[in-house]
N, C-alpha and C positions, 0 to 999 in steps of 0.2 A: 721324779719331779712331780710334786703334788701341787695342785692349784685349787684352793677352795674359794670359789668366787661365783657370783651370779653373773659375771660379765660374759657376754657372748664371745667377745674377743679372746679372753683368756681361755675359755673352754675350747674354742677353735684352735688356738695355739697348742693347747695340750693334746687335742686330737691329732693335729699335724705331727707333733712330736712322737706320739705313740705309733703313728703310721710310718715313722721314719722318713717323713718328707722334709723335716728340719732337724737340726742338731739340738742337743740340750743347751749348748751355748747360745744358739740363736733364739730358742724359746725363752731362755732366761733374759736375754737382751730385750725381746719384745715385751716381756712382763715388766721389766724395770722402766722402760720408756713409757709404757701405758700407765704405770702407777704415778708418773710425774704429770700426766695430763690433768686438766681441770674437768669438771663434770660435763661441760658441753662437748669438749673434745673427746671425752670417753664415750659419750653416746654416739658421736660421729664415727669413732673408731669401731665401735660395736657393729654399727650398720655396715660399714665397708668390710669388716672382717667376716661378718656373717656371709656376705656375698662371695668374697674372694677365697676365703679358706674353705668354704663349703664346695666351691668349684674345684679347688685343688684336691680335696679329699675325695670327691666323686670321681675325678680322673684317676686317682690312685686305685680306687675300688675297681674301676673298669679295666685297668691294666692288670690287676691281680687276677681277674677272672679269665683273662686270655691265656 
């Protein structure tokens, strides 16, 4: 699954997919819903995604080190 975008949200979704925290189907769903948003909602989604998915990914890294 390749995502060529400057969007923080889409990059975080891709990272979560690569870390096997979400399935390809879920990642594709997130991408399609995000693409339906208007510009204002996309920026809000980017902000929230940066916080939430970064937290999810950091938890994954900590668990992998154990």
